[in-house]
C-alpha beads as a LAMMPS data file, in Angstrom:
LAMMPS data file: protein, C-alpha beads

321 atoms
320 bonds

1 atom types
1 bond types

-500.0 500.0 xlo xhi
-500.0 500.0 ylo yhi
-500.0 500.0 zlo zhi

Masses

1 110.0

Atoms # bond

1 1 1 484.659 -5.316 -86.136
2 1 1 481.511 -5.932 -88.175
3 1 1 479.331 -5.110 -85.185
4 1 1 480.993 -1.754 -84.706
5 1 1 480.562 -0.887 -88.363
6 1 1 476.924 -2.017 -88.276
7 1 1 476.188 0.104 -85.218
8 1 1 477.572 3.232 -86.809
9 1 1 474.959 5.733 -87.913
10 1 1 475.492 6.857 -91.596
11 1 1 475.650 10.592 -92.289
12 1 1 472.787 10.394 -94.831
13 1 1 470.315 9.321 -92.149
14 1 1 470.753 12.344 -89.869
15 1 1 467.496 14.121 -89.129
16 1 1 467.086 17.473 -90.899
17 1 1 466.909 20.669 -88.795
18 1 1 463.476 22.150 -88.055
19 1 1 462.250 24.796 -90.394
20 1 1 462.544 27.438 -87.706
21 1 1 466.250 26.605 -87.245
22 1 1 466.924 27.091 -91.008
23 1 1 465.293 30.523 -91.131
24 1 1 467.661 33.199 -92.470
25 1 1 467.439 36.404 -90.500
26 1 1 467.810 39.657 -92.434
27 1 1 470.659 42.001 -91.771
28 1 1 469.812 44.629 -89.201
29 1 1 470.183 48.313 -90.134
30 1 1 469.877 50.322 -86.909
31 1 1 471.320 53.463 -88.502
32 1 1 468.584 53.430 -91.159
33 1 1 465.856 53.184 -88.499
34 1 1 467.359 55.941 -86.437
35 1 1 467.669 58.223 -89.457
36 1 1 464.041 57.488 -90.478
37 1 1 462.843 58.270 -87.011
38 1 1 464.708 61.587 -86.940
39 1 1 463.306 62.555 -90.362
40 1 1 459.730 61.642 -89.229
41 1 1 460.107 63.746 -86.123
42 1 1 461.325 66.785 -88.138
43 1 1 458.486 66.363 -90.647
44 1 1 455.942 66.075 -87.842
45 1 1 457.293 69.295 -86.296
46 1 1 457.043 71.150 -89.636
47 1 1 453.490 69.953 -90.260
48 1 1 452.458 70.839 -86.703
49 1 1 453.993 74.302 -87.044
50 1 1 452.151 74.916 -90.334
51 1 1 448.851 73.688 -88.921
52 1 1 448.911 75.485 -85.576
53 1 1 450.673 78.767 -86.342
54 1 1 447.932 81.463 -86.551
55 1 1 450.254 83.667 -88.676
56 1 1 449.378 81.532 -91.735
57 1 1 445.618 82.290 -91.421
58 1 1 444.386 79.075 -92.993
59 1 1 440.787 80.283 -92.882
60 1 1 441.757 83.189 -95.173
61 1 1 443.694 80.706 -97.353
62 1 1 440.532 78.701 -97.794
63 1 1 438.587 81.862 -98.617
64 1 1 441.033 83.040 -101.320
65 1 1 441.903 79.641 -102.881
66 1 1 438.950 79.459 -105.317
67 1 1 438.094 83.131 -105.584
68 1 1 437.222 84.194 -109.213
69 1 1 440.129 86.668 -109.247
70 1 1 442.619 83.912 -108.388
71 1 1 441.066 81.525 -110.898
72 1 1 441.162 84.171 -113.651
73 1 1 444.846 84.734 -112.936
74 1 1 445.433 80.933 -112.964
75 1 1 443.730 80.715 -116.390
76 1 1 446.071 83.435 -117.762
77 1 1 449.065 81.560 -116.335
78 1 1 447.968 78.378 -118.111
79 1 1 447.413 80.214 -121.384
80 1 1 450.799 81.935 -121.290
81 1 1 452.535 78.679 -120.347
82 1 1 450.839 76.666 -123.072
83 1 1 451.541 79.120 -125.892
84 1 1 455.111 79.766 -124.728
85 1 1 455.903 76.067 -124.278
86 1 1 454.665 75.136 -127.771
87 1 1 456.338 78.100 -129.517
88 1 1 459.496 77.704 -127.487
89 1 1 459.802 74.014 -128.310
90 1 1 459.196 74.594 -132.013
91 1 1 461.759 77.430 -131.996
92 1 1 464.180 75.227 -130.070
93 1 1 463.862 72.449 -132.633
94 1 1 464.622 74.887 -135.471
95 1 1 467.566 76.368 -133.635
96 1 1 468.909 72.889 -132.785
97 1 1 468.712 71.787 -136.409
98 1 1 470.425 75.040 -137.462
99 1 1 473.244 74.412 -135.015
100 1 1 473.682 70.869 -136.339
101 1 1 473.483 71.926 -140.000
102 1 1 476.482 72.150 -142.327
103 1 1 475.727 75.755 -143.228
104 1 1 478.118 78.173 -141.423
105 1 1 475.576 81.037 -141.513
106 1 1 472.828 78.984 -139.867
107 1 1 475.255 77.669 -137.280
108 1 1 476.537 81.177 -136.491
109 1 1 473.112 82.792 -136.244
110 1 1 471.790 79.969 -134.088
111 1 1 474.773 80.138 -131.757
112 1 1 474.459 83.923 -131.388
113 1 1 470.734 83.707 -130.656
114 1 1 471.254 80.993 -128.008
115 1 1 474.156 82.916 -126.471
116 1 1 472.221 86.155 -126.358
117 1 1 468.959 84.974 -124.862
118 1 1 470.689 82.715 -122.298
119 1 1 472.749 85.661 -121.139
120 1 1 470.044 88.306 -120.847
121 1 1 467.671 87.936 -117.854
122 1 1 464.068 87.157 -118.680
123 1 1 462.777 90.281 -116.885
124 1 1 464.974 92.425 -119.117
125 1 1 463.582 90.763 -122.237
126 1 1 460.026 91.329 -121.093
127 1 1 460.569 94.961 -120.183
128 1 1 462.362 95.621 -123.466
129 1 1 459.460 94.192 -125.450
130 1 1 456.944 96.047 -123.346
131 1 1 458.650 99.324 -124.246
132 1 1 459.353 98.256 -127.834
133 1 1 456.887 100.750 -129.222
134 1 1 459.099 103.601 -127.956
135 1 1 461.811 102.399 -130.346
136 1 1 459.710 101.305 -133.278
137 1 1 456.204 102.728 -133.588
138 1 1 455.521 100.785 -136.776
139 1 1 456.707 97.473 -138.217
140 1 1 456.912 96.926 -141.953
141 1 1 457.625 94.164 -144.439
142 1 1 459.150 94.966 -147.792
143 1 1 462.369 95.333 -149.731
144 1 1 465.385 96.149 -147.512
145 1 1 466.296 99.837 -147.825
146 1 1 463.330 100.112 -150.208
147 1 1 459.528 100.413 -150.261
148 1 1 457.364 98.640 -147.639
149 1 1 454.505 96.370 -148.670
150 1 1 452.853 95.873 -145.265
151 1 1 452.922 98.165 -142.252
152 1 1 451.744 97.320 -138.742
153 1 1 451.035 99.595 -135.789
154 1 1 453.227 98.071 -133.073
155 1 1 451.195 99.583 -130.228
156 1 1 448.001 97.802 -131.375
157 1 1 449.736 94.581 -132.234
158 1 1 451.714 94.174 -129.018
159 1 1 449.056 93.585 -126.362
160 1 1 450.048 92.498 -122.867
161 1 1 449.385 88.871 -123.718
162 1 1 451.403 89.021 -126.926
163 1 1 454.356 90.698 -125.158
164 1 1 454.346 88.037 -122.428
165 1 1 454.075 85.062 -124.857
166 1 1 456.678 86.457 -127.261
167 1 1 459.160 87.260 -124.483
168 1 1 458.828 83.871 -122.759
169 1 1 458.923 82.051 -126.144
170 1 1 462.116 83.800 -127.241
171 1 1 463.790 82.972 -123.941
172 1 1 462.447 79.418 -123.824
173 1 1 463.575 78.638 -127.377
174 1 1 467.204 79.356 -126.506
175 1 1 467.174 76.778 -123.686
176 1 1 465.032 74.299 -125.557
177 1 1 467.499 74.371 -128.449
178 1 1 470.265 72.990 -126.288
179 1 1 467.941 70.365 -124.834
180 1 1 466.870 69.206 -128.287
181 1 1 470.445 69.302 -129.627
182 1 1 471.676 67.157 -126.736
183 1 1 468.834 64.674 -127.356
184 1 1 469.657 64.377 -131.014
185 1 1 473.342 63.894 -130.301
186 1 1 472.428 61.122 -127.795
187 1 1 471.009 58.965 -130.615
188 1 1 473.499 56.305 -131.661
189 1 1 475.394 57.164 -134.814
190 1 1 474.555 53.765 -136.220
191 1 1 470.911 54.821 -136.465
192 1 1 471.840 57.699 -138.762
193 1 1 474.053 55.458 -140.882
194 1 1 471.392 52.771 -141.166
195 1 1 468.765 55.277 -142.218
196 1 1 471.127 56.762 -144.792
197 1 1 472.008 53.290 -146.092
198 1 1 468.298 52.613 -146.706
199 1 1 468.114 55.738 -148.833
200 1 1 465.531 57.434 -146.657
201 1 1 464.978 61.188 -147.161
202 1 1 466.526 63.445 -144.476
203 1 1 463.187 64.714 -143.287
204 1 1 461.857 61.140 -142.862
205 1 1 465.034 60.127 -141.047
206 1 1 464.546 62.910 -138.533
207 1 1 460.794 62.636 -137.946
208 1 1 460.476 58.855 -137.849
209 1 1 463.854 57.516 -136.659
210 1 1 466.092 60.085 -134.995
211 1 1 463.654 62.390 -133.188
212 1 1 461.472 59.643 -131.549
213 1 1 464.639 58.132 -130.039
214 1 1 465.932 61.543 -128.996
215 1 1 462.678 62.160 -127.119
216 1 1 463.784 59.678 -124.412
217 1 1 466.536 62.154 -123.544
218 1 1 464.678 65.322 -124.378
219 1 1 461.566 64.665 -122.271
220 1 1 463.034 64.802 -118.731
221 1 1 465.227 67.800 -119.565
222 1 1 462.503 69.763 -121.285
223 1 1 460.013 69.032 -118.505
224 1 1 462.468 70.763 -116.164
225 1 1 462.372 73.686 -118.523
226 1 1 458.588 73.561 -118.575
227 1 1 458.411 73.664 -114.814
228 1 1 460.754 76.651 -114.820
229 1 1 458.514 78.272 -117.456
230 1 1 455.444 77.807 -115.191
231 1 1 457.258 79.657 -112.430
232 1 1 458.737 82.138 -114.879
233 1 1 455.262 83.323 -115.880
234 1 1 455.153 85.171 -112.559
235 1 1 457.345 87.831 -114.213
236 1 1 454.635 88.853 -116.682
237 1 1 453.105 90.827 -113.795
238 1 1 455.739 93.427 -114.615
239 1 1 454.300 93.933 -118.112
240 1 1 450.803 94.626 -116.706
241 1 1 449.436 91.134 -117.239
242 1 1 447.599 89.846 -114.184
243 1 1 448.477 86.182 -114.093
244 1 1 448.278 84.058 -110.936
245 1 1 451.086 85.868 -109.191
246 1 1 449.883 89.223 -110.459
247 1 1 446.386 88.604 -109.054
248 1 1 447.869 87.636 -105.705
249 1 1 450.003 90.797 -105.682
250 1 1 447.016 92.934 -106.594
251 1 1 444.842 91.455 -103.861
252 1 1 447.699 91.720 -101.415
253 1 1 447.847 95.471 -102.094
254 1 1 444.117 95.788 -101.511
255 1 1 444.061 93.535 -98.426
256 1 1 447.445 93.922 -96.765
257 1 1 446.380 91.753 -93.846
258 1 1 446.010 88.747 -96.179
259 1 1 449.434 88.899 -97.797
260 1 1 450.663 85.635 -96.226
261 1 1 447.547 83.497 -97.047
262 1 1 447.547 84.956 -100.600
263 1 1 451.212 83.947 -101.068
264 1 1 450.278 80.479 -99.743
265 1 1 447.461 80.294 -102.303
266 1 1 449.898 81.088 -105.110
267 1 1 452.340 78.548 -103.703
268 1 1 449.662 75.823 -103.563
269 1 1 448.567 76.421 -107.168
270 1 1 452.108 76.380 -108.468
271 1 1 452.658 73.075 -106.579
272 1 1 449.536 71.663 -108.194
273 1 1 450.621 72.709 -111.686
274 1 1 454.140 71.357 -111.343
275 1 1 452.826 68.112 -109.869
276 1 1 450.472 67.596 -112.825
277 1 1 453.390 68.242 -115.203
278 1 1 455.515 65.685 -113.343
279 1 1 452.792 63.030 -113.630
280 1 1 452.505 63.685 -117.359
281 1 1 456.317 63.453 -117.603
282 1 1 456.297 60.003 -116.051
283 1 1 453.819 58.584 -118.556
284 1 1 455.508 60.286 -121.510
285 1 1 458.894 58.826 -120.483
286 1 1 457.210 55.424 -119.930
287 1 1 455.705 55.634 -123.443
288 1 1 459.005 56.415 -125.175
289 1 1 460.830 53.709 -123.165
290 1 1 459.196 51.047 -125.242
291 1 1 461.843 49.123 -127.184
292 1 1 464.650 50.525 -125.038
293 1 1 463.858 48.600 -121.791
294 1 1 463.020 44.936 -121.345
295 1 1 460.067 45.853 -119.119
296 1 1 458.356 49.169 -118.707
297 1 1 458.679 50.882 -115.273
298 1 1 455.623 50.230 -113.123
299 1 1 453.049 52.969 -112.620
300 1 1 452.400 54.333 -109.086
301 1 1 449.180 52.293 -108.884
302 1 1 451.076 49.127 -109.912
303 1 1 453.711 49.855 -107.236
304 1 1 451.003 50.124 -104.596
305 1 1 449.396 46.859 -105.682
306 1 1 452.751 45.060 -105.683
307 1 1 453.571 46.423 -102.240
308 1 1 450.262 45.269 -100.820
309 1 1 450.658 41.859 -102.429
310 1 1 454.157 41.454 -100.989
311 1 1 452.929 42.583 -97.573
312 1 1 450.090 40.006 -97.564
313 1 1 452.508 37.262 -98.633
314 1 1 454.928 38.187 -95.871
315 1 1 452.159 38.191 -93.223
316 1 1 450.970 34.768 -94.331
317 1 1 454.519 33.451 -94.260
318 1 1 455.074 34.848 -90.775
319 1 1 451.712 33.296 -89.614
320 1 1 452.629 29.904 -91.050
321 1 1 455.976 29.890 -89.158

Bonds

1 1 1 2
2 1 2 3
3 1 3 4
4 1 4 5
5 1 5 6
6 1 6 7
7 1 7 8
8 1 8 9
9 1 9 10
10 1 10 11
11 1 11 12
12 1 12 13
13 1 13 14
14 1 14 15
15 1 15 16
16 1 16 17
17 1 17 18
18 1 18 19
19 1 19 20
20 1 20 21
21 1 21 22
22 1 22 23
23 1 23 24
24 1 24 25
25 1 25 26
26 1 26 27
27 1 27 28
28 1 28 29
29 1 29 30
30 1 30 31
31 1 31 32
32 1 32 33
33 1 33 34
34 1 34 35
35 1 35 36
36 1 36 37
37 1 37 38
38 1 38 39
39 1 39 40
40 1 40 41
41 1 41 42
42 1 42 43
43 1 43 44
44 1 44 45
45 1 45 46
46 1 46 47
47 1 47 48
48 1 48 49
49 1 49 50
50 1 50 51
51 1 51 52
52 1 52 53
53 1 53 54
54 1 54 55
55 1 55 56
56 1 56 57
57 1 57 58
58 1 58 59
59 1 59 60
60 1 60 61
61 1 61 62
62 1 62 63
63 1 63 64
64 1 64 65
65 1 65 66
66 1 66 67
67 1 67 68
68 1 68 69
69 1 69 70
70 1 70 71
71 1 71 72
72 1 72 73
73 1 73 74
74 1 74 75
75 1 75 76
76 1 76 77
77 1 77 78
78 1 78 79
79 1 79 80
80 1 80 81
81 1 81 82
82 1 82 83
83 1 83 84
84 1 84 85
85 1 85 86
86 1 86 87
87 1 87 88
88 1 88 89
89 1 89 90
90 1 90 91
91 1 91 92
92 1 92 93
93 1 93 94
94 1 94 95
95 1 95 96
96 1 96 97
97 1 97 98
98 1 98 99
99 1 99 100
100 1 100 101
101 1 101 102
102 1 102 103
103 1 103 104
104 1 104 105
105 1 105 106
106 1 106 107
107 1 107 108
108 1 108 109
109 1 109 110
110 1 110 111
111 1 111 112
112 1 112 113
113 1 113 114
114 1 114 115
115 1 115 116
116 1 116 117
117 1 117 118
118 1 118 119
119 1 119 120
120 1 120 121
121 1 121 122
122 1 122 123
123 1 123 124
124 1 124 125
125 1 125 126
126 1 126 127
127 1 127 128
128 1 128 129
129 1 129 130
130 1 130 131
131 1 131 132
132 1 132 133
133 1 133 134
134 1 134 135
135 1 135 136
136 1 136 137
137 1 137 138
138 1 138 139
139 1 139 140
140 1 140 141
141 1 141 142
142 1 142 143
143 1 143 144
144 1 144 145
145 1 145 146
146 1 146 147
147 1 147 148
148 1 148 149
149 1 149 150
150 1 150 151
151 1 151 152
152 1 152 153
153 1 153 154
154 1 154 155
155 1 155 156
156 1 156 157
157 1 157 158
158 1 158 159
159 1 159 160
160 1 160 161
161 1 161 162
162 1 162 163
163 1 163 164
164 1 164 165
165 1 165 166
166 1 166 167
167 1 167 168
168 1 168 169
169 1 169 170
170 1 170 171
171 1 171 172
172 1 172 173
173 1 173 174
174 1 174 175
175 1 175 176
176 1 176 177
177 1 177 178
178 1 178 179
179 1 179 180
180 1 180 181
181 1 181 182
182 1 182 183
183 1 183 184
184 1 184 185
185 1 185 186
186 1 186 187
187 1 187 188
188 1 188 189
189 1 189 190
190 1 190 191
191 1 191 192
192 1 192 193
193 1 193 194
194 1 194 195
195 1 195 196
196 1 196 197
197 1 197 198
198 1 198 199
199 1 199 200
200 1 200 201
201 1 201 202
202 1 202 203
203 1 203 204
204 1 204 205
205 1 205 206
206 1 206 207
207 1 207 208
208 1 208 209
209 1 209 210
210 1 210 211
211 1 211 212
212 1 212 213
213 1 213 214
214 1 214 215
215 1 215 216
216 1 216 217
217 1 217 218
218 1 218 219
219 1 219 220
220 1 220 221
221 1 221 222
222 1 222 223
223 1 223 224
224 1 224 225
225 1 225 226
226 1 226 227
227 1 227 228
228 1 228 229
229 1 229 230
230 1 230 231
231 1 231 232
232 1 232 233
233 1 233 234
234 1 234 235
235 1 235 236
236 1 236 237
237 1 237 238
238 1 238 239
239 1 239 240
240 1 240 241
241 1 241 242
242 1 242 243
243 1 243 244
244 1 244 245
245 1 245 246
246 1 246 247
247 1 247 248
248 1 248 249
249 1 249 250
250 1 250 251
251 1 251 252
252 1 252 253
253 1 253 254
254 1 254 255
255 1 255 256
256 1 256 257
257 1 257 258
258 1 258 259
259 1 259 260
260 1 260 261
261 1 261 262
262 1 262 263
263 1 263 264
264 1 264 265
265 1 265 266
266 1 266 267
267 1 267 268
268 1 268 269
269 1 269 270
270 1 270 271
271 1 271 272
272 1 272 273
273 1 273 274
274 1 274 275
275 1 275 276
276 1 276 277
277 1 277 278
278 1 278 279
279 1 279 280
280 1 280 281
281 1 281 282
282 1 282 283
283 1 283 284
284 1 284 285
285 1 285 286
286 1 286 287
287 1 287 288
288 1 288 289
289 1 289 290
290 1 290 291
291 1 291 292
292 1 292 293
293 1 293 294
294 1 294 295
295 1 295 296
296 1 296 297
297 1 297 298
298 1 298 299
299 1 299 300
300 1 300 301
301 1 301 302
302 1 302 303
303 1 303 304
304 1 304 305
305 1 305 306
306 1 306 307
307 1 307 308
308 1 308 309
309 1 309 310
310 1 310 311
311 1 311 312
312 1 312 313
313 1 313 314
314 1 314 315
315 1 315 316
316 1 316 317
317 1 317 318
318 1 318 319
319 1 319 320
320 1 320 321
C-alpha cells in the first residue's frame, strides 16, 4: 500500500506546457478582411480612373493651380471668410445671450432674427443687400421721425466686399447663436450656482467660468459652420466679387476648354482650406479638453509613433517565439 502511494506522481510536479502551446490565438475576422479588400479595390479603381482619364486634363490643372488670378480669388475668399467668421461669432454670442436673458423684448427680437435669417436663403440675402441702394439711397442716424445728425451715401458705403461680408455675417450670426446657446446650456447648472454663491459678477461668471466650459461643446459645432461658411463664400460671385469660385467661373468663360480642370482647381483649394480648419479644430478641442478628460487625446504624430512602437514590439515577440 505504501509502495503504491510512493510511486504515485503528485499533481504539483507535472511539467508545464511549452510556451508555444500556451499561446492564445486571436479571434479571426474573415468578414472584416473581405470588406477591407473590397474597399481597397474600389478606391484603387477610383484613383486609377482619376489619374488615367484624359478628360480631367491634369496638365491644365497644374497650369491653373498657382496662377495669379486663382491666388487673388483665394485671397479674397480667405478675407471674406475671416471677417464673416469673426463678426458672425460675435453676433451669435450677443444673440445667444439675448435669447437666454430674462428680458422679453431681447428674447423676442433675438428669436425673430434667428428665425428670419435661418429661413431666408443666403443668396437671397446677398442679392437683397446688393440692390439695397435701390430702396435706400442714403442712410442716416438721428432722432426717429425727426432731424438726422449723420447721413451716409449707401452706394459709396456698400462696396462689393462690404456687401459680401455683411450678408455672410448676418446669416452666420443666426446659426452661430444656436450653437453658442446650446454650448452654454450644456454647462452643468452647478457651475452657475457655485459662481453665484461666490458672489462673482455676472460678466466674470460668463467670461471665466461658463464660456470656457461651453467652448468644449461650441467648437466642433461652430467649426462645421465655419466649413460651411468657406463653401458659402462661393455665392459672393453673384454680387460681383471675384473670390476663388468667381475667378474659376471667369476663367472658365474665357477658356471654355479648361472648365473641368478649373473646377478641379477650385475643389482642391476648398479641400485644402477645410483640411486646415479641421486640423485647427482638433488642437482647439484638445486644448479645451484639459480638466474634463483624464488624459488628452493623442495627436496624429503621437498615434503614428505609438503604432510604430507597437509594431516593433510585435515583430520582436514573433521573432522570439
